[in-house]
DRENPANU-746240 format. One record per residue (C-alpha): x, y, z; residue number from 0. Coordinates in nm, 2 decimals, padded with zeros to 4 digits. Example, Ala and Ser with C-alpha at 12.3 -4.5 7.8 and 13.67 -1.06 7.14 Angstrom:
REM residues 2
+--------+--------+--------+-----+
|      X |      Y |      Z |   i |
+--------+--------+--------+-----+
|  01.23 | -00.45 |  00.78 |   0 |
|  01.37 | -00.11 |  00.71 |   1 |
+--------+--------+--------+-----+
REM end
This chain:
REM residues 339
+--------+--------+--------+-----+
|      X |      Y |      Z |   i |
+--------+--------+--------+-----+
|  00.00 |  00.00 |  00.00 |   0 |
|  00.27 |  00.24 |  00.10 |   1 |
|  00.46 |  00.17 | -00.23 |   2 |
|  00.15 |  00.25 | -00.43 |   3 |
|  00.11 |  00.58 | -00.25 |   4 |
|  00.47 |  00.67 | -00.31 |   5 |
|  00.44 |  00.56 | -00.67 |   6 |
|  00.14 |  00.78 | -00.72 |   7 |
|  00.32 |  01.08 | -00.56 |   8 |
|  00.61 |  01.01 | -00.80 |   9 |
|  00.39 |  01.00 | -01.10 |  10 |
|  00.22 |  01.33 | -01.00 |  11 |
|  00.57 |  01.48 | -00.95 |  12 |
|  00.67 |  01.36 | -01.30 |  13 |
|  00.36 |  01.51 | -01.45 |  14 |
|  00.43 |  01.85 | -01.29 |  15 |
|  00.79 |  01.84 | -01.40 |  16 |
|  00.69 |  01.74 | -01.75 |  17 |
|  00.45 |  02.02 | -01.77 |  18 |
|  00.71 |  02.27 | -01.67 |  19 |
|  00.97 |  02.12 | -01.91 |  20 |
|  00.73 |  02.15 | -02.21 |  21 |
|  00.75 |  02.53 | -02.19 |  22 |
|  01.13 |  02.51 | -02.21 |  23 |
|  01.14 |  02.23 | -02.48 |  24 |
|  00.93 |  02.42 | -02.72 |  25 |
|  01.21 |  02.67 | -02.78 |  26 |
|  01.49 |  02.42 | -02.75 |  27 |
|  01.72 |  02.39 | -03.05 |  28 |
|  01.68 |  02.08 | -03.26 |  29 |
|  01.88 |  01.88 | -03.52 |  30 |
|  01.71 |  01.63 | -03.75 |  31 |
|  01.40 |  01.65 | -03.54 |  32 |
|  01.56 |  01.57 | -03.21 |  33 |
|  01.61 |  01.82 | -02.92 |  34 |
|  01.95 |  01.92 | -02.80 |  35 |
|  01.89 |  01.76 | -02.46 |  36 |
|  01.81 |  01.44 | -02.64 |  37 |
|  02.13 |  01.44 | -02.84 |  38 |
|  02.36 |  01.52 | -02.54 |  39 |
|  02.23 |  01.20 | -02.37 |  40 |
|  02.41 |  01.00 | -02.63 |  41 |
|  02.75 |  01.16 | -02.57 |  42 |
|  03.01 |  00.91 | -02.46 |  43 |
|  03.14 |  00.95 | -02.11 |  44 |
|  03.49 |  00.91 | -02.24 |  45 |
|  03.56 |  01.27 | -02.16 |  46 |
|  03.83 |  01.46 | -01.98 |  47 |
|  03.74 |  01.61 | -01.64 |  48 |
|  03.98 |  01.81 | -01.43 |  49 |
|  04.09 |  01.79 | -01.07 |  50 |
|  04.27 |  02.10 | -00.94 |  51 |
|  04.59 |  02.04 | -00.75 |  52 |
|  04.71 |  02.25 | -00.45 |  53 |
|  04.93 |  02.56 | -00.49 |  54 |
|  05.03 |  02.74 | -00.17 |  55 |
|  04.80 |  02.82 |  00.12 |  56 |
|  04.44 |  02.82 |  00.00 |  57 |
|  04.53 |  02.84 | -00.37 |  58 |
|  04.45 |  02.60 | -00.64 |  59 |
|  04.66 |  02.55 | -00.95 |  60 |
|  04.53 |  02.58 | -01.30 |  61 |
|  04.75 |  02.29 | -01.39 |  62 |
|  04.50 |  02.00 | -01.39 |  63 |
|  04.52 |  01.63 | -01.33 |  64 |
|  04.33 |  01.44 | -01.60 |  65 |
|  04.07 |  01.18 | -01.50 |  66 |
|  03.91 |  00.97 | -01.78 |  67 |
|  03.58 |  00.80 | -01.77 |  68 |
|  03.54 |  00.53 | -02.04 |  69 |
|  03.24 |  00.36 | -02.20 |  70 |
|  03.21 |  00.05 | -02.42 |  71 |
|  03.27 |  00.05 | -02.79 |  72 |
|  02.90 |  00.01 | -02.87 |  73 |
|  02.86 |  00.37 | -02.77 |  74 |
|  03.10 |  00.50 | -03.05 |  75 |
|  02.83 |  00.53 | -03.32 |  76 |
|  02.59 |  00.71 | -03.09 |  77 |
|  02.86 |  00.94 | -02.97 |  78 |
|  02.97 |  01.03 | -03.33 |  79 |
|  02.61 |  01.12 | -03.43 |  80 |
|  02.56 |  01.32 | -03.11 |  81 |
|  02.88 |  01.52 | -03.17 |  82 |
|  02.77 |  01.59 | -03.53 |  83 |
|  02.43 |  01.71 | -03.40 |  84 |
|  02.58 |  01.93 | -03.14 |  85 |
|  02.81 |  02.09 | -03.39 |  86 |
|  02.52 |  02.13 | -03.62 |  87 |
|  02.32 |  02.32 | -03.36 |  88 |
|  02.63 |  02.52 | -03.28 |  89 |
|  02.61 |  02.84 | -03.07 |  90 |
|  02.22 |  02.83 | -03.08 |  91 |
|  02.25 |  02.56 | -02.81 |  92 |
|  02.46 |  02.77 | -02.57 |  93 |
|  02.18 |  02.93 | -02.37 |  94 |
|  02.02 |  02.59 | -02.31 |  95 |
|  02.35 |  02.43 | -02.21 |  96 |
|  02.42 |  02.71 | -01.97 |  97 |
|  02.07 |  02.67 | -01.82 |  98 |
|  02.14 |  02.30 | -01.76 |  99 |
|  02.47 |  02.38 | -01.59 | 100 |
|  02.31 |  02.64 | -01.36 | 101 |
|  02.01 |  02.42 | -01.27 | 102 |
|  02.00 |  02.26 | -00.92 | 103 |
|  01.75 |  01.99 | -00.81 | 104 |
|  01.52 |  02.09 | -00.52 | 105 |
|  01.51 |  01.85 | -00.22 | 106 |
|  01.17 |  01.73 | -00.34 | 107 |
|  01.30 |  01.66 | -00.69 | 108 |
|  01.59 |  01.46 | -00.55 | 109 |
|  01.34 |  01.24 | -00.36 | 110 |
|  01.11 |  01.20 | -00.65 | 111 |
|  01.40 |  01.11 | -00.89 | 112 |
|  01.53 |  00.86 | -00.64 | 113 |
|  01.19 |  00.69 | -00.62 | 114 |
|  01.15 |  00.68 | -01.00 | 115 |
|  01.49 |  00.53 | -01.05 | 116 |
|  01.41 |  00.25 | -00.80 | 117 |
|  01.07 |  00.16 | -00.95 | 118 |
|  01.03 | -00.07 | -01.25 | 119 |
|  00.67 |  00.00 | -01.36 | 120 |
|  00.74 |  00.31 | -01.56 | 121 |
|  01.03 |  00.30 | -01.81 | 122 |
|  01.15 |  00.66 | -01.80 | 123 |
|  01.48 |  00.83 | -01.90 | 124 |
|  01.53 |  01.07 | -01.62 | 125 |
|  01.84 |  01.26 | -01.51 | 126 |
|  01.94 |  01.45 | -01.21 | 127 |
|  02.07 |  01.81 | -01.23 | 128 |
|  02.42 |  01.67 | -01.18 | 129 |
|  02.39 |  01.42 | -01.46 | 130 |
|  02.25 |  01.69 | -01.69 | 131 |
|  02.53 |  01.92 | -01.60 | 132 |
|  02.79 |  01.66 | -01.69 | 133 |
|  02.62 |  01.61 | -02.03 | 134 |
|  02.62 |  01.99 | -02.09 | 135 |
|  02.99 |  02.00 | -02.00 | 136 |
|  03.06 |  01.73 | -02.26 | 137 |
|  02.85 |  01.92 | -02.52 | 138 |
|  03.05 |  02.24 | -02.46 | 139 |
|  03.37 |  02.05 | -02.50 | 140 |
|  03.25 |  01.92 | -02.83 | 141 |
|  03.18 |  02.28 | -02.95 | 142 |
|  03.54 |  02.39 | -02.87 | 143 |
|  03.62 |  02.76 | -02.92 | 144 |
|  03.25 |  02.82 | -03.01 | 145 |
|  03.16 |  02.75 | -02.65 | 146 |
|  03.37 |  03.05 | -02.52 | 147 |
|  03.07 |  03.27 | -02.46 | 148 |
|  02.90 |  03.00 | -02.25 | 149 |
|  03.22 |  02.93 | -02.05 | 150 |
|  03.25 |  03.31 | -01.99 | 151 |
|  02.90 |  03.34 | -01.86 | 152 |
|  02.96 |  03.05 | -01.62 | 153 |
|  03.29 |  03.18 | -01.50 | 154 |
|  03.17 |  03.52 | -01.40 | 155 |
|  02.86 |  03.39 | -01.23 | 156 |
|  02.94 |  03.42 | -00.86 | 157 |
|  02.62 |  03.22 | -00.77 | 158 |
|  02.77 |  02.90 | -00.91 | 159 |
|  03.00 |  02.67 | -00.71 | 160 |
|  03.37 |  02.72 | -00.73 | 161 |
|  03.41 |  02.37 | -00.88 | 162 |
|  03.18 |  02.46 | -01.17 | 163 |
|  03.35 |  02.79 | -01.23 | 164 |
|  03.70 |  02.64 | -01.22 | 165 |
|  03.59 |  02.40 | -01.49 | 166 |
|  03.48 |  02.69 | -01.69 | 167 |
|  03.80 |  02.88 | -01.62 | 168 |
|  04.02 |  02.60 | -01.74 | 169 |
|  03.80 |  02.52 | -02.04 | 170 |
|  03.80 |  02.89 | -02.14 | 171 |
|  04.18 |  02.88 | -02.13 | 172 |
|  04.19 |  02.64 | -02.42 | 173 |
|  03.98 |  02.89 | -02.62 | 174 |
|  04.29 |  03.11 | -02.64 | 175 |
|  04.38 |  03.46 | -02.51 | 176 |
|  04.15 |  03.65 | -02.74 | 177 |
|  03.84 |  03.49 | -02.59 | 178 |
|  03.97 |  03.42 | -02.24 | 179 |
|  04.15 |  03.75 | -02.14 | 180 |
|  03.84 |  03.97 | -02.09 | 181 |
|  03.65 |  03.74 | -01.86 | 182 |
|  03.97 |  03.65 | -01.67 | 183 |
|  04.03 |  04.02 | -01.61 | 184 |
|  03.68 |  04.04 | -01.47 | 185 |
|  03.76 |  03.75 | -01.23 | 186 |
|  04.06 |  03.93 | -01.08 | 187 |
|  03.81 |  04.10 | -00.85 | 188 |
|  03.62 |  03.78 | -00.77 | 189 |
|  03.53 |  03.74 | -00.40 | 190 |
|  03.66 |  03.38 | -00.41 | 191 |
|  04.04 |  03.35 | -00.36 | 192 |
|  04.07 |  03.04 | -00.58 | 193 |
|  03.89 |  03.20 | -00.88 | 194 |
|  04.09 |  03.52 | -00.88 | 195 |
|  04.42 |  03.34 | -00.82 | 196 |
|  04.36 |  03.08 | -01.10 | 197 |
|  04.25 |  03.37 | -01.33 | 198 |
|  04.58 |  03.54 | -01.27 | 199 |
|  04.77 |  03.22 | -01.32 | 200 |
|  04.60 |  03.16 | -01.65 | 201 |
|  04.66 |  03.52 | -01.76 | 202 |
|  05.03 |  03.46 | -01.68 | 203 |
|  05.04 |  03.15 | -01.90 | 204 |
|  04.93 |  03.37 | -02.20 | 205 |
|  05.23 |  03.60 | -02.16 | 206 |
|  05.24 |  03.91 | -02.37 | 207 |
|  04.91 |  03.82 | -02.53 | 208 |
|  04.74 |  03.91 | -02.20 | 209 |
|  04.90 |  04.25 | -02.17 | 210 |
|  04.55 |  04.40 | -02.16 | 211 |
|  04.52 |  04.26 | -01.81 | 212 |
|  04.81 |  04.47 | -01.67 | 213 |
|  04.59 |  04.77 | -01.56 | 214 |
|  04.36 |  04.54 | -01.37 | 215 |
|  04.64 |  04.34 | -01.22 | 216 |
|  04.80 |  04.67 | -01.10 | 217 |
|  04.48 |  04.80 | -00.95 | 218 |
|  04.40 |  04.47 | -00.76 | 219 |
|  04.75 |  04.37 | -00.64 | 220 |
|  04.76 |  04.66 | -00.41 | 221 |
|  04.44 |  04.56 | -00.24 | 222 |
|  04.53 |  04.19 | -00.20 | 223 |
|  04.61 |  04.09 |  00.16 | 224 |
|  04.69 |  03.72 |  00.10 | 225 |
|  05.07 |  03.69 |  00.04 | 226 |
|  05.03 |  03.38 | -00.18 | 227 |
|  04.78 |  03.56 | -00.40 | 228 |
|  05.00 |  03.86 | -00.43 | 229 |
|  05.28 |  03.64 | -00.54 | 230 |
|  05.07 |  03.50 | -00.82 | 231 |
|  04.95 |  03.85 | -00.93 | 232 |
|  05.31 |  03.97 | -00.93 | 233 |
|  05.41 |  03.67 | -01.14 | 234 |
|  05.13 |  03.76 | -01.39 | 235 |
|  05.25 |  04.12 | -01.41 | 236 |
|  05.60 |  04.00 | -01.50 | 237 |
|  05.48 |  03.76 | -01.76 | 238 |
|  05.22 |  03.98 | -01.92 | 239 |
|  05.44 |  04.30 | -01.95 | 240 |
|  05.62 |  04.32 | -02.29 | 241 |
|  05.86 |  04.60 | -02.18 | 242 |
|  06.16 |  04.44 | -02.01 | 243 |
|  06.26 |  04.75 | -01.81 | 244 |
|  05.90 |  04.82 | -01.69 | 245 |
|  05.88 |  04.45 | -01.60 | 246 |
|  06.19 |  04.47 | -01.38 | 247 |
|  06.07 |  04.79 | -01.21 | 248 |
|  05.74 |  04.62 | -01.13 | 249 |
|  05.94 |  04.33 | -00.99 | 250 |
|  06.11 |  04.57 | -00.76 | 251 |
|  05.77 |  04.69 | -00.64 | 252 |
|  05.58 |  04.37 | -00.59 | 253 |
|  05.81 |  04.06 | -00.57 | 254 |
|  05.98 |  03.89 | -00.27 | 255 |
|  06.33 |  04.02 | -00.18 | 256 |
|  06.52 |  03.76 | -00.38 | 257 |
|  06.34 |  03.86 | -00.70 | 258 |
|  06.37 |  04.23 | -00.61 | 259 |
|  06.75 |  04.20 | -00.58 | 260 |
|  06.77 |  04.01 | -00.91 | 261 |
|  06.55 |  04.28 | -01.08 | 262 |
|  06.78 |  04.56 | -00.95 | 263 |
|  07.09 |  04.37 | -01.08 | 264 |
|  06.93 |  04.31 | -01.42 | 265 |
|  06.85 |  04.68 | -01.46 | 266 |
|  07.22 |  04.76 | -01.40 | 267 |
|  07.32 |  04.50 | -01.65 | 268 |
|  07.08 |  04.62 | -01.92 | 269 |
|  07.16 |  04.99 | -01.86 | 270 |
|  06.84 |  05.08 | -02.06 | 271 |
|  06.59 |  05.36 | -02.01 | 272 |
|  06.80 |  05.55 | -01.75 | 273 |
|  06.53 |  05.81 | -01.72 | 274 |
|  06.31 |  05.55 | -01.54 | 275 |
|  06.56 |  05.29 | -01.43 | 276 |
|  06.78 |  05.52 | -01.22 | 277 |
|  06.49 |  05.68 | -01.02 | 278 |
|  06.35 |  05.34 | -00.95 | 279 |
|  06.69 |  05.21 | -00.82 | 280 |
|  06.74 |  05.53 | -00.61 | 281 |
|  06.40 |  05.46 | -00.45 | 282 |
|  06.50 |  05.11 | -00.35 | 283 |
|  06.82 |  05.22 | -00.18 | 284 |
|  06.58 |  05.24 |  00.12 | 285 |
|  06.45 |  04.89 |  00.07 | 286 |
|  06.40 |  04.70 |  00.41 | 287 |
|  06.61 |  04.41 |  00.27 | 288 |
|  06.99 |  04.47 |  00.27 | 289 |
|  07.05 |  04.25 | -00.03 | 290 |
|  06.81 |  04.45 | -00.23 | 291 |
|  06.98 |  04.78 | -00.12 | 292 |
|  07.32 |  04.64 | -00.22 | 293 |
|  07.19 |  04.53 | -00.56 | 294 |
|  07.03 |  04.87 | -00.62 | 295 |
|  07.36 |  05.04 | -00.53 | 296 |
|  07.56 |  04.82 | -00.76 | 297 |
|  07.31 |  04.87 | -01.04 | 298 |
|  07.35 |  05.24 | -01.01 | 299 |
|  07.73 |  05.20 | -01.04 | 300 |
|  07.68 |  05.02 | -01.37 | 301 |
|  07.51 |  05.33 | -01.51 | 302 |
|  07.83 |  05.53 | -01.44 | 303 |
|  07.81 |  05.91 | -01.47 | 304 |
|  07.45 |  05.88 | -01.60 | 305 |
|  07.35 |  05.80 | -01.24 | 306 |
|  07.49 |  06.13 | -01.11 | 307 |
|  07.14 |  06.22 | -00.96 | 308 |
|  07.19 |  05.92 | -00.72 | 309 |
|  07.49 |  06.08 | -00.55 | 310 |
|  07.30 |  06.22 | -00.24 | 311 |
|  07.13 |  05.88 | -00.18 | 312 |
|  07.46 |  05.69 | -00.23 | 313 |
|  07.63 |  05.92 |  00.03 | 314 |
|  07.35 |  05.82 |  00.27 | 315 |
|  07.41 |  05.46 |  00.18 | 316 |
|  07.77 |  05.49 |  00.29 | 317 |
|  07.63 |  05.49 |  00.65 | 318 |
|  07.41 |  05.18 |  00.59 | 319 |
|  07.40 |  04.93 |  00.89 | 320 |
|  07.54 |  04.66 |  00.67 | 321 |
|  07.91 |  04.67 |  00.58 | 322 |
|  07.87 |  04.52 |  00.24 | 323 |
|  07.61 |  04.79 |  00.14 | 324 |
|  07.85 |  05.06 |  00.26 | 325 |
|  08.14 |  04.91 |  00.06 | 326 |
|  07.91 |  04.89 | -00.25 | 327 |
|  07.80 |  05.26 | -00.20 | 328 |
|  08.17 |  05.37 | -00.18 | 329 |
|  08.26 |  05.19 | -00.50 | 330 |
|  07.95 |  05.32 | -00.68 | 331 |
|  08.04 |  05.68 | -00.60 | 332 |
|  08.38 |  05.62 | -00.74 | 333 |
|  08.23 |  05.49 | -01.07 | 334 |
|  07.97 |  05.76 | -01.10 | 335 |
|  08.21 |  06.05 | -01.03 | 336 |
|  08.56 |  05.92 | -01.08 | 337 |
|  08.70 |  06.27 | -01.02 | 338 |
+--------+--------+--------+-----+
REM end
């Protein structure tokens, strides 16, 4: 008796859900008479999913670990036709696929679906929100670069889970910098640490092709309190900046001491753009790290007489608490003004 009651409830639930779906399905894209959601059910589960590995405290890496799910060879023909259909529908199917990815089952729906899957009276093809989401992910993968607008929409939606948005972020990365850079820039201000950090790391991987992100990186790095995230942002600034001198000066501003010392030394070796290099080196004669101060002093010495404006600061450095900084300052003064 109890089973019959629950079955009746399940049937009523199915009827209600079916009624609601009919409104959506009327406008759903079709190919050869079949709806998009029907085609994506035939996609093989031999698809690449991504697990994110750890990178520093509270930060995930955009370098993924692949996990494959395989199906039998009988699925190959269905999969081939489904892929052909999805490509045929093309970008017209993106709104529906995004809708499937955003959808979550209500607690009641979960119970009804569970009951329907257990019973054997009605032969129904029913899928949970998670199952539909997986199908939609596979369909977007089939569309390749054409799916970039959908991945963008998912990525910037802060109402979605981090796991879903990270999948979108990585997938968008394969669309190339032209499609990926604008939404990644938008994510630099995301409230979630993982999203903004992974966005910066992906921008870094694009190198100079992501130079449009530099203003956003500069405006956000100063407000970032997490040292690990600041390091990732600084790395992105270095990789995205095509001007070597500017890149080194920014390294002096934002990187850890070892990098700052190396950047100062590099400016001295290059001896380029003295009008910006020398003022930057003078400023970092007051760096809290003694090795950075020594490197800045030595770099100024490399510029020779061109660094004459640094004389007052170098005279001050002759009284530095560290002996090796004092020695470097004395030698620098001799090189800048040999008379």
